[in-house]
LUMROSE-238904 format. One record per residue (C-alpha): x negated, y negated, z; chain. Coordinates in nm, 2 decimals, padded with zeros to 4 digits, always signed. Each point is the difference from the previous one (the first is absolute). Layout:
N
<atom east="X" north="Y" up="Z" chaine="A"/>
...
END
This chain:
420
<atom east="+01.87" north="+02.48" up="-03.92" chaine="A"/>
<atom east="-00.05" north="+00.01" up="-00.37" chaine="A"/>
<atom east="-00.26" north="-00.18" up="-00.19" chaine="A"/>
<atom east="+00.18" north="-00.27" up="-00.24" chaine="A"/>
<atom east="-00.14" north="-00.02" up="-00.34" chaine="A"/>
<atom east="+00.07" north="-00.18" up="-00.32" chaine="A"/>
<atom east="+00.29" north="+00.14" up="-00.17" chaine="A"/>
<atom east="+00.00" north="+00.28" up="-00.24" chaine="A"/>
<atom east="-00.02" north="-00.09" up="-00.38" chaine="A"/>
<atom east="+00.25" north="+00.12" up="-00.22" chaine="A"/>
<atom east="-00.11" north="+00.22" up="-00.32" chaine="A"/>
<atom east="-00.35" north="+00.13" up="-00.09" chaine="A"/>
<atom east="-00.16" north="-00.39" up="-00.05" chaine="A"/>
<atom east="-00.36" north="-00.01" up="+00.20" chaine="A"/>
<atom east="+00.00" north="-00.16" up="+00.32" chaine="A"/>
<atom east="-00.19" north="-00.32" up="+00.03" chaine="A"/>
<atom east="-00.30" north="-00.02" up="+00.22" chaine="A"/>
<atom east="+00.19" north="-00.22" up="+00.22" chaine="A"/>
<atom east="+00.22" north="+00.28" up="+00.11" chaine="A"/>
<atom east="-00.26" north="+00.22" up="+00.07" chaine="A"/>
<atom east="-00.19" north="-00.25" up="+00.22" chaine="A"/>
<atom east="+00.31" north="-00.09" up="+00.22" chaine="A"/>
<atom east="+00.07" north="+00.38" up="+00.00" chaine="A"/>
<atom east="-00.34" north="+00.05" up="+00.13" chaine="A"/>
<atom east="+00.02" north="-00.27" up="+00.26" chaine="A"/>
<atom east="+00.30" north="+00.13" up="+00.16" chaine="A"/>
<atom east="-00.15" north="+00.35" up="+00.01" chaine="A"/>
<atom east="-00.33" north="-00.13" up="+00.13" chaine="A"/>
<atom east="-00.08" north="+00.10" up="+00.39" chaine="A"/>
<atom east="-00.01" north="+00.35" up="+00.10" chaine="A"/>
<atom east="-00.31" north="+00.08" up="-00.19" chaine="A"/>
<atom east="-00.20" north="-00.32" up="+00.06" chaine="A"/>
<atom east="+00.09" north="+00.00" up="+00.37" chaine="A"/>
<atom east="-00.12" north="+00.36" up="+00.10" chaine="A"/>
<atom east="-00.30" north="-00.07" up="-00.20" chaine="A"/>
<atom east="-00.12" north="-00.31" up="+00.17" chaine="A"/>
<atom east="+00.07" north="+00.21" up="+00.32" chaine="A"/>
<atom east="-00.20" north="+00.24" up="-00.11" chaine="A"/>
<atom east="-00.32" north="-00.26" up="+00.02" chaine="A"/>
<atom east="+00.07" north="+00.02" up="+00.38" chaine="A"/>
<atom east="-00.25" north="-00.09" up="+00.27" chaine="A"/>
<atom east="-00.15" north="+00.37" up="+00.01" chaine="A"/>
<atom east="-00.05" north="-00.03" up="-00.39" chaine="A"/>
<atom east="-00.15" north="-00.33" up="+00.03" chaine="A"/>
<atom east="-00.25" north="+00.12" up="+00.23" chaine="A"/>
<atom east="-00.09" north="+00.30" up="-00.19" chaine="A"/>
<atom east="-00.03" north="-00.21" up="-00.31" chaine="A"/>
<atom east="-00.25" north="-00.20" up="+00.19" chaine="A"/>
<atom east="-00.21" north="+00.31" up="+00.14" chaine="A"/>
<atom east="-00.02" north="+00.09" up="-00.36" chaine="A"/>
<atom east="-00.15" north="-00.29" up="-00.15" chaine="A"/>
<atom east="-00.23" north="-00.06" up="+00.32" chaine="A"/>
<atom east="-00.16" north="+00.35" up="-00.01" chaine="A"/>
<atom east="+00.03" north="+00.04" up="-00.40" chaine="A"/>
<atom east="-00.02" north="-00.28" up="-00.18" chaine="A"/>
<atom east="+00.22" north="+00.02" up="-00.30" chaine="A"/>
<atom east="-00.02" north="+00.36" up="-00.01" chaine="A"/>
<atom east="+00.36" north="+00.08" up="+00.10" chaine="A"/>
<atom east="+00.14" north="-00.29" up="-00.24" chaine="A"/>
<atom east="+00.08" north="+00.23" up="-00.26" chaine="A"/>
<atom east="+00.18" north="+00.24" up="+00.24" chaine="A"/>
<atom east="+00.25" north="-00.31" up="+00.06" chaine="A"/>
<atom east="+00.07" north="-00.01" up="-00.36" chaine="A"/>
<atom east="+00.05" north="+00.37" up="-00.03" chaine="A"/>
<atom east="+00.26" north="+00.00" up="+00.29" chaine="A"/>
<atom east="+00.24" north="-00.23" up="-00.21" chaine="A"/>
<atom east="+00.17" north="+00.29" up="-00.20" chaine="A"/>
<atom east="+00.01" north="+00.22" up="+00.33" chaine="A"/>
<atom east="+00.19" north="-00.25" up="+00.20" chaine="A"/>
<atom east="+00.21" north="-00.05" up="-00.31" chaine="A"/>
<atom east="+00.07" north="+00.35" up="-00.07" chaine="A"/>
<atom east="+00.14" north="+00.07" up="+00.36" chaine="A"/>
<atom east="+00.19" north="-00.31" up="+00.03" chaine="A"/>
<atom east="+00.16" north="+00.03" up="-00.34" chaine="A"/>
<atom east="+00.12" north="+00.33" up="+00.13" chaine="A"/>
<atom east="+00.18" north="-00.16" up="+00.30" chaine="A"/>
<atom east="+00.17" north="-00.26" up="-00.24" chaine="A"/>
<atom east="+00.11" north="+00.31" up="-00.25" chaine="A"/>
<atom east="+00.17" north="+00.17" up="+00.29" chaine="A"/>
<atom east="+00.15" north="-00.29" up="+00.18" chaine="A"/>
<atom east="+00.17" north="-00.13" up="-00.32" chaine="A"/>
<atom east="+00.14" north="+00.34" up="-00.15" chaine="A"/>
<atom east="+00.09" north="+00.14" up="+00.34" chaine="A"/>
<atom east="+00.12" north="-00.29" up="+00.15" chaine="A"/>
<atom east="-00.16" north="+00.14" up="+00.35" chaine="A"/>
<atom east="-00.27" north="-00.08" up="+00.23" chaine="A"/>
<atom east="-00.30" north="+00.20" up="+00.03" chaine="A"/>
<atom east="+00.11" north="+00.17" up="+00.37" chaine="A"/>
<atom east="+00.35" north="+00.05" up="-00.16" chaine="A"/>
<atom east="-00.08" north="+00.17" up="-00.32" chaine="A"/>
<atom east="-00.25" north="+00.22" up="+00.19" chaine="A"/>
<atom east="+00.27" north="+00.10" up="+00.22" chaine="A"/>
<atom east="+00.28" north="+00.05" up="-00.30" chaine="A"/>
<atom east="-00.21" north="+00.23" up="-00.14" chaine="A"/>
<atom east="-00.21" north="+00.17" up="+00.23" chaine="A"/>
<atom east="+00.19" north="-00.01" up="+00.32" chaine="A"/>
<atom east="-00.03" north="-00.21" up="+00.32" chaine="A"/>
<atom east="-00.29" north="+00.20" up="+00.13" chaine="A"/>
<atom east="-00.23" north="-00.09" up="-00.24" chaine="A"/>
<atom east="+00.16" north="-00.36" up="-00.03" chaine="A"/>
<atom east="-00.11" north="-00.03" up="+00.40" chaine="A"/>
<atom east="-00.36" north="+00.13" up="-00.05" chaine="A"/>
<atom east="-00.07" north="-00.27" up="-00.29" chaine="A"/>
<atom east="+00.18" north="-00.29" up="+00.21" chaine="A"/>
<atom east="-00.20" north="+00.12" up="+00.31" chaine="A"/>
<atom east="-00.32" north="-00.04" up="-00.17" chaine="A"/>
<atom east="+00.12" north="-00.34" up="-00.16" chaine="A"/>
<atom east="+00.08" north="-00.10" up="+00.35" chaine="A"/>
<atom east="-00.35" north="+00.07" up="+00.12" chaine="A"/>
<atom east="-00.19" north="-00.16" up="-00.29" chaine="A"/>
<atom east="+00.25" north="-00.28" up="+00.04" chaine="A"/>
<atom east="-00.08" north="-00.06" up="+00.37" chaine="A"/>
<atom east="-00.37" north="+00.05" up="-00.10" chaine="A"/>
<atom east="+00.00" north="-00.27" up="-00.28" chaine="A"/>
<atom east="+00.14" north="-00.26" up="+00.23" chaine="A"/>
<atom east="-00.26" north="+00.05" up="+00.26" chaine="A"/>
<atom east="-00.26" north="-00.09" up="-00.27" chaine="A"/>
<atom east="+00.22" north="-00.32" up="-00.12" chaine="A"/>
<atom east="+00.04" north="-00.09" up="+00.34" chaine="A"/>
<atom east="-00.35" north="+00.07" up="+00.09" chaine="A"/>
<atom east="-00.05" north="-00.26" up="-00.30" chaine="A"/>
<atom east="+00.22" north="-00.26" up="+00.16" chaine="A"/>
<atom east="-00.17" north="+00.03" up="+00.33" chaine="A"/>
<atom east="-00.34" north="-00.06" up="-00.17" chaine="A"/>
<atom east="+00.09" north="-00.29" up="-00.19" chaine="A"/>
<atom east="+00.15" north="-00.14" up="+00.34" chaine="A"/>
<atom east="-00.36" north="+00.06" up="+00.16" chaine="A"/>
<atom east="-00.18" north="-00.18" up="-00.30" chaine="A"/>
<atom east="+00.20" north="-00.32" up="+00.12" chaine="A"/>
<atom east="-00.02" north="+00.04" up="+00.37" chaine="A"/>
<atom east="+00.37" north="+00.09" up="+00.05" chaine="A"/>
<atom east="+00.06" north="+00.30" up="+00.22" chaine="A"/>
<atom east="+00.10" north="+00.31" up="-00.17" chaine="A"/>
<atom east="+00.30" north="+00.06" up="+00.19" chaine="A"/>
<atom east="+00.14" north="-00.37" up="-00.14" chaine="A"/>
<atom east="-00.11" north="+00.08" up="-00.35" chaine="A"/>
<atom east="+00.20" north="+00.33" up="+00.03" chaine="A"/>
<atom east="+00.29" north="-00.14" up="+00.16" chaine="A"/>
<atom east="+00.03" north="-00.28" up="-00.31" chaine="A"/>
<atom east="-00.03" north="+00.24" up="-00.25" chaine="A"/>
<atom east="+00.24" north="+00.27" up="+00.15" chaine="A"/>
<atom east="+00.26" north="-00.27" up="+00.05" chaine="A"/>
<atom east="-00.04" north="-00.13" up="-00.36" chaine="A"/>
<atom east="+00.04" north="+00.37" up="-00.15" chaine="A"/>
<atom east="+00.33" north="+00.07" up="+00.21" chaine="A"/>
<atom east="+00.14" north="-00.35" up="-00.13" chaine="A"/>
<atom east="-00.04" north="+00.07" up="-00.35" chaine="A"/>
<atom east="+00.12" north="+00.31" up="-00.02" chaine="A"/>
<atom east="+00.31" north="-00.06" up="+00.27" chaine="A"/>
<atom east="+00.10" north="-00.30" up="-00.14" chaine="A"/>
<atom east="-00.04" north="+00.09" up="-00.38" chaine="A"/>
<atom east="+00.15" north="+00.16" up="-00.30" chaine="A"/>
<atom east="-00.20" north="+00.23" up="-00.25" chaine="A"/>
<atom east="-00.08" north="-00.28" up="-00.21" chaine="A"/>
<atom east="-00.11" north="-00.24" up="+00.26" chaine="A"/>
<atom east="-00.20" north="+00.24" up="+00.16" chaine="A"/>
<atom east="-00.16" north="+00.11" up="-00.34" chaine="A"/>
<atom east="-00.08" north="-00.35" up="-00.08" chaine="A"/>
<atom east="-00.16" north="-00.07" up="+00.34" chaine="A"/>
<atom east="-00.21" north="+00.33" up="-00.03" chaine="A"/>
<atom east="-00.13" north="-00.11" up="-00.34" chaine="A"/>
<atom east="-00.11" north="-00.35" up="+00.12" chaine="A"/>
<atom east="-00.19" north="+00.17" up="+00.30" chaine="A"/>
<atom east="-00.16" north="+00.25" up="-00.24" chaine="A"/>
<atom east="-00.12" north="-00.29" up="-00.24" chaine="A"/>
<atom east="-00.24" north="-00.14" up="+00.28" chaine="A"/>
<atom east="-00.21" north="+00.30" up="-00.09" chaine="A"/>
<atom east="-00.10" north="-00.18" up="-00.33" chaine="A"/>
<atom east="-00.22" north="-00.23" up="+00.21" chaine="A"/>
<atom east="-00.27" north="+00.30" up="+00.00" chaine="A"/>
<atom east="+00.00" north="-00.08" up="-00.37" chaine="A"/>
<atom east="-00.13" north="-00.37" up="+00.11" chaine="A"/>
<atom east="-00.25" north="+00.16" up="+00.25" chaine="A"/>
<atom east="-00.14" north="+00.23" up="-00.25" chaine="A"/>
<atom east="-00.08" north="-00.27" up="-00.22" chaine="A"/>
<atom east="-00.16" north="-00.21" up="+00.25" chaine="A"/>
<atom east="-00.22" north="+00.29" up="+00.08" chaine="A"/>
<atom east="-00.18" north="-00.03" up="-00.33" chaine="A"/>
<atom east="-00.03" north="+00.36" up="-00.13" chaine="A"/>
<atom east="-00.26" north="+00.08" up="-00.24" chaine="A"/>
<atom east="+00.15" north="+00.14" up="-00.33" chaine="A"/>
<atom east="-00.30" north="+00.16" up="-00.06" chaine="A"/>
<atom east="+00.01" north="+00.21" up="+00.28" chaine="A"/>
<atom east="+00.36" north="+00.07" up="-00.02" chaine="A"/>
<atom east="-00.06" north="+00.17" up="-00.34" chaine="A"/>
<atom east="-00.31" north="+00.19" up="+00.08" chaine="A"/>
<atom east="+00.14" north="+00.14" up="+00.37" chaine="A"/>
<atom east="+00.34" north="+00.10" up="-00.16" chaine="A"/>
<atom east="-00.14" north="+00.26" up="-00.19" chaine="A"/>
<atom east="-00.30" north="+00.10" up="+00.22" chaine="A"/>
<atom east="+00.19" north="+00.23" up="+00.24" chaine="A"/>
<atom east="-00.17" north="+00.19" up="+00.30" chaine="A"/>
<atom east="+00.24" north="+00.28" up="-00.02" chaine="A"/>
<atom east="-00.21" north="+00.25" up="+00.17" chaine="A"/>
<atom east="-00.03" north="-00.25" up="+00.33" chaine="A"/>
<atom east="+00.21" north="+00.13" up="+00.29" chaine="A"/>
<atom east="+00.09" north="-00.34" up="+00.12" chaine="A"/>
<atom east="+00.10" north="-00.12" up="-00.35" chaine="A"/>
<atom east="+00.24" north="+00.27" up="-00.06" chaine="A"/>
<atom east="+00.15" north="-00.09" up="+00.35" chaine="A"/>
<atom east="+00.08" north="-00.31" up="-00.11" chaine="A"/>
<atom east="+00.14" north="+00.12" up="-00.33" chaine="A"/>
<atom east="+00.25" north="+00.22" up="+00.21" chaine="A"/>
<atom east="+00.09" north="-00.28" up="+00.23" chaine="A"/>
<atom east="+00.08" north="-00.23" up="-00.30" chaine="A"/>
<atom east="+00.22" north="+00.28" up="-00.16" chaine="A"/>
<atom east="+00.16" north="+00.10" up="+00.31" chaine="A"/>
<atom east="+00.12" north="-00.38" up="+00.06" chaine="A"/>
<atom east="+00.17" north="-00.01" up="-00.34" chaine="A"/>
<atom east="+00.32" north="+00.21" up="+00.05" chaine="A"/>
<atom east="+00.14" north="-00.06" up="+00.35" chaine="A"/>
<atom east="+00.33" north="+00.21" up="+00.11" chaine="A"/>
<atom east="+00.16" north="-00.32" up="+00.08" chaine="A"/>
<atom east="-00.06" north="-00.14" up="-00.34" chaine="A"/>
<atom east="+00.21" north="+00.31" up="-00.19" chaine="A"/>
<atom east="+00.31" north="-00.07" up="+00.27" chaine="A"/>
<atom east="+00.01" north="-00.36" up="-00.02" chaine="A"/>
<atom east="+00.00" north="-00.03" up="-00.36" chaine="A"/>
<atom east="+00.26" north="+00.26" up="-00.07" chaine="A"/>
<atom east="+00.21" north="-00.15" up="+00.28" chaine="A"/>
<atom east="-00.06" north="-00.35" up="-00.11" chaine="A"/>
<atom east="+00.10" north="+00.10" up="-00.42" chaine="A"/>
<atom east="+00.34" north="+00.15" up="+00.17" chaine="A"/>
<atom east="+00.07" north="-00.27" up="+00.24" chaine="A"/>
<atom east="-00.06" north="-00.28" up="-00.26" chaine="A"/>
<atom east="+00.23" north="+00.18" up="-00.23" chaine="A"/>
<atom east="-00.23" north="+00.07" up="-00.31" chaine="A"/>
<atom east="+00.18" north="+00.21" up="-00.29" chaine="A"/>
<atom east="-00.11" north="+00.19" up="-00.27" chaine="A"/>
<atom east="-00.01" north="-00.31" up="-00.22" chaine="A"/>
<atom east="-00.27" north="-00.15" up="+00.24" chaine="A"/>
<atom east="-00.23" north="+00.32" up="-00.02" chaine="A"/>
<atom east="-00.24" north="-00.16" up="-00.24" chaine="A"/>
<atom east="-00.02" north="-00.32" up="+00.15" chaine="A"/>
<atom east="-00.06" north="+00.16" up="+00.34" chaine="A"/>
<atom east="-00.29" north="+00.20" up="-00.15" chaine="A"/>
<atom east="-00.19" north="-00.35" up="-00.08" chaine="A"/>
<atom east="+00.06" north="-00.13" up="+00.33" chaine="A"/>
<atom east="-00.14" north="+00.32" up="+00.15" chaine="A"/>
<atom east="-00.30" north="-00.02" up="-00.26" chaine="A"/>
<atom east="-00.08" north="-00.39" up="+00.06" chaine="A"/>
<atom east="+00.03" north="+00.09" up="+00.38" chaine="A"/>
<atom east="-00.26" north="+00.28" up="-00.03" chaine="A"/>
<atom east="-00.24" north="-00.23" up="-00.21" chaine="A"/>
<atom east="+00.02" north="-00.31" up="+00.24" chaine="A"/>
<atom east="-00.07" north="+00.23" up="+00.32" chaine="A"/>
<atom east="-00.29" north="+00.14" up="-00.16" chaine="A"/>
<atom east="-00.16" north="-00.30" up="-00.12" chaine="A"/>
<atom east="+00.04" north="-00.11" up="+00.36" chaine="A"/>
<atom east="-00.16" north="+00.27" up="+00.13" chaine="A"/>
<atom east="-00.27" north="-00.08" up="-00.25" chaine="A"/>
<atom east="-00.05" north="-00.35" up="+00.08" chaine="A"/>
<atom east="-00.07" north="+00.12" up="+00.37" chaine="A"/>
<atom east="-00.25" north="+00.24" up="-00.12" chaine="A"/>
<atom east="-00.16" north="-00.27" up="-00.22" chaine="A"/>
<atom east="+00.00" north="-00.24" up="+00.27" chaine="A"/>
<atom east="-00.20" north="+00.23" up="+00.23" chaine="A"/>
<atom east="-00.21" north="+00.14" up="-00.25" chaine="A"/>
<atom east="-00.13" north="-00.35" up="-00.09" chaine="A"/>
<atom east="-00.08" north="-00.13" up="+00.35" chaine="A"/>
<atom east="-00.07" north="+00.28" up="+00.26" chaine="A"/>
<atom east="-00.03" north="+00.28" up="-00.25" chaine="A"/>
<atom east="-00.33" north="-00.20" up="-00.14" chaine="A"/>
<atom east="-00.14" north="-00.11" up="+00.36" chaine="A"/>
<atom east="+00.09" north="+00.25" up="+00.25" chaine="A"/>
<atom east="+00.19" north="+00.30" up="-00.13" chaine="A"/>
<atom east="+00.02" north="+00.19" up="+00.29" chaine="A"/>
<atom east="+00.17" north="-00.26" up="+00.23" chaine="A"/>
<atom east="+00.31" north="+00.14" up="+00.16" chaine="A"/>
<atom east="+00.34" north="-00.13" up="-00.16" chaine="A"/>
<atom east="+00.23" north="+00.19" up="+00.21" chaine="A"/>
<atom east="+00.22" north="-00.27" up="+00.11" chaine="A"/>
<atom east="+00.18" north="-00.32" up="-00.15" chaine="A"/>
<atom east="-00.23" north="-00.23" up="+00.21" chaine="A"/>
<atom east="-00.32" north="+00.16" up="-00.12" chaine="A"/>
<atom east="+00.14" north="-00.04" up="-00.36" chaine="A"/>
<atom east="+00.08" north="-00.33" up="+00.06" chaine="A"/>
<atom east="-00.35" north="-00.09" up="+00.10" chaine="A"/>
<atom east="-00.13" north="+00.13" up="-00.31" chaine="A"/>
<atom east="+00.24" north="-00.13" up="-00.26" chaine="A"/>
<atom east="+00.06" north="-00.36" up="+00.13" chaine="A"/>
<atom east="-00.33" north="-00.20" up="+00.08" chaine="A"/>
<atom east="-00.04" north="-00.13" up="-00.37" chaine="A"/>
<atom east="+00.34" north="-00.13" up="+00.03" chaine="A"/>
<atom east="-00.05" north="-00.20" up="+00.29" chaine="A"/>
<atom east="+00.08" north="+00.12" up="+00.37" chaine="A"/>
<atom east="+00.35" north="-00.14" up="+00.04" chaine="A"/>
<atom east="+00.10" north="+00.01" up="-00.36" chaine="A"/>
<atom east="-00.12" north="+00.35" up="-00.04" chaine="A"/>
<atom east="+00.17" north="+00.14" up="+00.28" chaine="A"/>
<atom east="+00.33" north="-00.16" up="-00.07" chaine="A"/>
<atom east="-00.02" north="+00.11" up="-00.37" chaine="A"/>
<atom east="-00.10" north="+00.37" up="+00.11" chaine="A"/>
<atom east="+00.25" north="+00.02" up="+00.28" chaine="A"/>
<atom east="+00.29" north="-00.11" up="-00.22" chaine="A"/>
<atom east="-00.10" north="+00.32" up="-00.25" chaine="A"/>
<atom east="-00.03" north="+00.22" up="+00.30" chaine="A"/>
<atom east="+00.37" north="-00.11" up="+00.18" chaine="A"/>
<atom east="+00.15" north="+00.05" up="-00.36" chaine="A"/>
<atom east="-00.12" north="+00.30" up="-00.03" chaine="A"/>
<atom east="+00.11" north="+00.11" up="+00.35" chaine="A"/>
<atom east="+00.33" north="-00.16" up="-00.01" chaine="A"/>
<atom east="+00.11" north="+00.16" up="-00.33" chaine="A"/>
<atom east="-00.14" north="+00.36" up="+00.08" chaine="A"/>
<atom east="+00.18" north="-00.05" up="+00.36" chaine="A"/>
<atom east="+00.35" north="-00.06" up="-00.18" chaine="A"/>
<atom east="-00.05" north="+00.27" up="-00.26" chaine="A"/>
<atom east="-00.11" north="+00.25" up="+00.26" chaine="A"/>
<atom east="+00.28" north="-00.06" up="+00.25" chaine="A"/>
<atom east="+00.26" north="-00.01" up="-00.26" chaine="A"/>
<atom east="-00.09" north="+00.33" up="-00.15" chaine="A"/>
<atom east="+00.01" north="+00.18" up="+00.33" chaine="A"/>
<atom east="+00.35" north="-00.18" up="+00.07" chaine="A"/>
<atom east="+00.13" north="+00.08" up="-00.33" chaine="A"/>
<atom east="-00.14" north="+00.37" up="+00.01" chaine="A"/>
<atom east="+00.16" north="+00.07" up="+00.34" chaine="A"/>
<atom east="+00.34" north="-00.14" up="-00.12" chaine="A"/>
<atom east="-00.03" north="+00.24" up="-00.31" chaine="A"/>
<atom east="-00.04" north="+00.31" up="+00.18" chaine="A"/>
<atom east="+00.20" north="-00.08" up="+00.33" chaine="A"/>
<atom east="+00.29" north="-00.16" up="-00.21" chaine="A"/>
<atom east="+00.03" north="-00.34" up="+00.19" chaine="A"/>
<atom east="+00.07" north="-00.33" up="-00.22" chaine="A"/>
<atom east="-00.32" north="-00.08" up="-00.14" chaine="A"/>
<atom east="-00.02" north="-00.36" up="-00.23" chaine="A"/>
<atom east="-00.13" north="-00.32" up="+00.04" chaine="A"/>
<atom east="+00.32" north="-00.13" up="-00.18" chaine="A"/>
<atom east="+00.18" north="+00.10" up="+00.34" chaine="A"/>
<atom east="-00.02" north="-00.22" up="+00.30" chaine="A"/>
<atom east="-00.14" north="+00.13" up="+00.33" chaine="A"/>
<atom east="+00.36" north="+00.05" up="+00.14" chaine="A"/>
<atom east="+00.08" north="+00.23" up="-00.29" chaine="A"/>
<atom east="-00.31" north="+00.23" up="+00.01" chaine="A"/>
<atom east="-00.13" north="-00.04" up="+00.38" chaine="A"/>
<atom east="-00.21" north="+00.32" up="-00.05" chaine="A"/>
<atom east="-00.19" north="-00.11" up="-00.29" chaine="A"/>
<atom east="-00.09" north="-00.34" up="+00.18" chaine="A"/>
<atom east="-00.08" north="+00.17" up="+00.30" chaine="A"/>
<atom east="-00.26" north="+00.23" up="-00.13" chaine="A"/>
<atom east="-00.17" north="-00.26" up="-00.23" chaine="A"/>
<atom east="-00.03" north="-00.21" up="+00.34" chaine="A"/>
<atom east="-00.11" north="+00.30" up="+00.19" chaine="A"/>
<atom east="-00.26" north="+00.10" up="-00.26" chaine="A"/>
<atom east="-00.14" north="-00.38" up="+00.00" chaine="A"/>
<atom east="+00.00" north="-00.02" up="+00.38" chaine="A"/>
<atom east="-00.16" north="+00.31" up="+00.07" chaine="A"/>
<atom east="-00.29" north="-00.10" up="-00.27" chaine="A"/>
<atom east="-00.09" north="-00.33" up="+00.17" chaine="A"/>
<atom east="+00.07" north="+00.14" up="+00.37" chaine="A"/>
<atom east="-00.30" north="+00.28" up="-00.08" chaine="A"/>
<atom east="-00.23" north="-00.23" up="-00.16" chaine="A"/>
<atom east="+00.08" north="-00.27" up="+00.29" chaine="A"/>
<atom east="-00.15" north="+00.27" up="+00.25" chaine="A"/>
<atom east="-00.26" north="+00.18" up="-00.20" chaine="A"/>
<atom east="-00.35" north="-00.08" up="+00.07" chaine="A"/>
<atom east="-00.17" north="+00.12" up="-00.31" chaine="A"/>
<atom east="+00.17" north="-00.08" up="-00.31" chaine="A"/>
<atom east="-00.23" north="+00.15" up="-00.22" chaine="A"/>
<atom east="+00.07" north="+00.34" up="+00.11" chaine="A"/>
<atom east="+00.34" north="-00.05" up="-00.06" chaine="A"/>
<atom east="-00.06" north="-00.09" up="-00.37" chaine="A"/>
<atom east="-00.22" north="+00.33" up="-00.04" chaine="A"/>
<atom east="+00.27" north="+00.21" up="+00.14" chaine="A"/>
<atom east="+00.25" north="-00.17" up="-00.21" chaine="A"/>
<atom east="-00.20" north="+00.08" up="-00.32" chaine="A"/>
<atom east="-00.07" north="+00.34" up="+00.10" chaine="A"/>
<atom east="+00.35" north="+00.08" up="+00.08" chaine="A"/>
<atom east="+00.13" north="-00.14" up="-00.35" chaine="A"/>
<atom east="-00.25" north="+00.20" up="-00.16" chaine="A"/>
<atom east="+00.13" north="+00.34" up="+00.11" chaine="A"/>
<atom east="+00.33" north="-00.13" up="-00.07" chaine="A"/>
<atom east="-00.06" north="-00.03" up="-00.39" chaine="A"/>
<atom east="+00.09" north="+00.39" up="-00.09" chaine="A"/>
<atom east="+00.36" north="-00.04" up="+00.17" chaine="A"/>
<atom east="+00.05" north="-00.32" up="-00.15" chaine="A"/>
<atom east="-00.12" north="+00.07" up="-00.36" chaine="A"/>
<atom east="+00.15" north="+00.36" up="+00.01" chaine="A"/>
<atom east="+00.34" north="-00.14" up="+00.08" chaine="A"/>
<atom east="-00.04" north="-00.29" up="-00.28" chaine="A"/>
<atom east="-00.08" north="+00.25" up="-00.26" chaine="A"/>
<atom east="+00.29" north="+00.27" up="+00.12" chaine="A"/>
<atom east="+00.24" north="-00.29" up="-00.04" chaine="A"/>
<atom east="-00.12" north="-00.13" up="-00.32" chaine="A"/>
<atom east="+00.03" north="+00.38" up="-00.15" chaine="A"/>
<atom east="+00.30" north="+00.11" up="+00.12" chaine="A"/>
<atom east="+00.23" north="-00.30" up="+00.12" chaine="A"/>
<atom east="+00.01" north="-00.21" up="-00.25" chaine="A"/>
<atom east="+00.24" north="+00.02" up="-00.33" chaine="A"/>
<atom east="-00.16" north="+00.25" up="-00.25" chaine="A"/>
<atom east="-00.09" north="-00.31" up="-00.22" chaine="A"/>
<atom east="-00.18" north="-00.16" up="+00.25" chaine="A"/>
<atom east="-00.18" north="+00.28" up="+00.18" chaine="A"/>
<atom east="-00.41" north="+00.07" up="-00.01" chaine="A"/>
<atom east="-00.06" north="+00.22" up="-00.31" chaine="A"/>
<atom east="-00.24" north="+00.11" up="-00.23" chaine="A"/>
<atom east="-00.37" north="-00.13" up="+00.01" chaine="A"/>
<atom east="+00.09" north="-00.29" up="+00.22" chaine="A"/>
<atom east="+00.12" north="+00.22" up="+00.27" chaine="A"/>
<atom east="-00.34" north="+00.14" up="+00.00" chaine="A"/>
<atom east="-00.17" north="-00.31" up="-00.01" chaine="A"/>
<atom east="+00.20" north="-00.12" up="+00.31" chaine="A"/>
<atom east="-00.08" north="+00.32" up="+00.16" chaine="A"/>
<atom east="-00.37" north="+00.01" up="-00.04" chaine="A"/>
<atom east="-00.06" north="-00.39" up="+00.10" chaine="A"/>
<atom east="+00.25" north="+00.08" up="+00.32" chaine="A"/>
<atom east="-00.22" north="+00.31" up="+00.10" chaine="A"/>
<atom east="-00.32" north="-00.19" up="-00.05" chaine="A"/>
<atom east="+00.11" north="-00.33" up="+00.18" chaine="A"/>
<atom east="+00.12" north="+00.23" up="+00.28" chaine="A"/>
<atom east="-00.33" north="+00.22" up="+00.02" chaine="A"/>
<atom east="-00.22" north="-00.30" up="+00.02" chaine="A"/>
<atom east="+00.23" north="-00.16" up="+00.25" chaine="A"/>
<atom east="-00.01" north="+00.31" up="+00.25" chaine="A"/>
<atom east="-00.39" north="-00.01" up="-00.06" chaine="A"/>
<atom east="-00.02" north="-00.35" up="+00.11" chaine="A"/>
<atom east="+00.19" north="+00.08" up="+00.30" chaine="A"/>
<atom east="-00.20" north="+00.29" up="+00.09" chaine="A"/>
<atom east="-00.32" north="-00.19" up="-00.08" chaine="A"/>
<atom east="+00.13" north="-00.29" up="+00.22" chaine="A"/>
<atom east="+00.08" north="+00.23" up="+00.31" chaine="A"/>
END
């Protein structure tokens, strides 16, 4: 597939703003989707815990994480556009099949783990309305399979964006929570950095920023969508907007819990979707509150499940050589669709049979934390050695990226150890 953009103008005359708008809308998608998926069920629970336990004191961190998100995902855009290869394929061609399988193996573990978190959210939402978790999961699984098995890349992308936009309901919830602007300003700069439990939540928020499947998905999506070097600047804007939106959603969840339970009972447990719902929805009305909140959770879970599963299916295809594209029908790329289906079914079945969903979420968070050095290490190596010389990481920006990634991975591992 190749993105259709407005025709190139002759001469050196400046292009009208309508040209750039049409090009941007054509390119828009991979960055926004992967960022909306980043605000998944586990991230929402983490943000809720942050606001409940520490009020607005972790709000500044959500803003600081915006450029960290952008730095990582912009590199995947650069790699995808200027090499024309997915992440797994690029690792194989540059460092060999062994390293490619190690990287993809970590992705598969993280992907299945992430799906456990997303399906746990779906099961919890079903329980909020008195529906069996089995029926709730069955409906979601059927929906996810139908969307991908019957759609082209463009159609799947549009559906994923539409699902992710349901997360915007958290802005409504934050507004109705009536946060105190004065308290926000005071607490944002009054940080208890010597408190262990505060630092653990700092690590948890940082560890939830960069997931292995985000890097694999966006690079593969860029190539599957057919983005070319002339789309690079617009793709960067797509990624930047997505980074801002996803962190503002995290901030909205944090603000809502800080303004409610954070001021009345900051030690109350918020480890499940149901517990967070009981805190956030009463001031919207029992039924309306549950509906609005559930739409946000289901949107987050669905878009993340699509992104995670496609990332695994794409990456396995990239290292094995089987045909892997949403532009191909299932009969043309049977292994691609089979891997996607197996991953979806595995996540759903495990959650349907598990007794303790909270433990599953904790295990997933710890596992992702320990995978960060592997994921970020490959990303830096590819950005230095695999890109054309004019687009490689170089000079002062290379050292900024290395420093940011080392700090992110270090704090992620610290959070994982503390969680254990």
